[in-house]
C-alpha positions, 0 to 999 in steps of 0.5 A: 500500500502506498503511503502519502508522500511526506512533504515539508510544511509551508512555514514562513521560510518555505511559503506555498507555491501556487500552480494555476490552470485556466478552464476557460479561454477568457481566464487564460487571457486574463492570466496572461495579461496579469503575467505580462503586466506584472513584468511591465510594472517591475521593469518600469521601476528599474533604471537600467537599459535592459529593464527598459527593454524588458518593460517595452517587450512586455508592454508590446506583448500585452498590446498583441493580446488586447488586439486579438480579443475584446478584453475590455468588454470581457473584464467589464462583464466579469466585474459586473458578475462579481458585483452581483454575486457580492451584492447578494451578501448584503442581507446575510447575517454576520457579514462585514458590511464595511468591507463588502461595500468597499469591495463593491465600490472598488468594482464600480470604480474600475468599471467606471474607469473602463467606461471612461477609457472607451473602446479605443483606449490602446489606440495611441500605442497601436498608432505609435510608429516608434513602438510599431517599429520595435514590435515588427523587429522583435519577431527577429532574434536579436532584431532590436540591436542598435544597427536595426533600430538606432532611434530605439538605441538612442531612447534607451540611452536617455536619462532613466527619469526621462525613459520612466516618464515615457514608460509611465505614459505608455502603461497609462493606456493599458492600466484601466484594463490591466487593473480590472483584470487584476481585480477579477483574478483576485476576486476569483481566487479569494472566492474559494478557500483551498481545501486539503486533498490526496492524490492516490499514487500521485494522480488526482482526477476531478469531474465537474457537475453540470451546474459547475461554473469553474474557471480556474484550478489552483494547486498549492504545495510547499515551495520546498516540496521538490514536486510540482503538478502537471494539470490537464483540463477538459470540458468535463474534468481535470487531471493532476499528475504530480511529478518530482523535480530532478533538475534541468538535465533530467525529465521529471519523474512521476510520483507513485506515492499518495500526495497530500495537497491543497486544491481550490476550484474557483 
């Protein structure tokens, strides 16, 4: 009989590592926007030339995603849905009404910002010849070298404060959408508390009920556990296969013991 794999506890020194799998195309897009926006903001705060390059690259990737689907409309609908769900708690006993009102008001402010930004909020970025040239050259490995884009090279050598001012202006055009996406993802994650589960022999399967409207699977493990999940999801179920990390020069090995983990289906 397999015994449950003994995983290190998640202490302050060894925090939980969260693995997420989107269940819908909308959620997949939101996660990608969040991922790139966090990169953009991180590198905008750094004064180096290479961070400025990284910020521009992440910004252009967000612009590509926003050009492929109507993220603004999708995230506005999600905010409205969450506001309606939260509104149902107003009459529930024991509810922290001040916190609830704050959440609903914040959603309202984000929706108002999206509305004021309008459907063409990112057009100034799309119409910027400087960014367009970088975007086109970025499809070529090393295509943004000094000899390819001397104007880009010149901009990168401007004082950090001057570059920062321009980066802030560019990010201001995507901020209403990205802030709304971040709020939707936070509300989605916070709506479901992760519960302990066991994967027999390192494999866990979950089937959805017809009434389920889940959009995100979250698996939580101690960051120092030495294992990670491979998650595959379909319309009716998802499967988690736990594998052991063996370094970059070896393929991960599937766990054949029971694995205890925390799971949230949001």
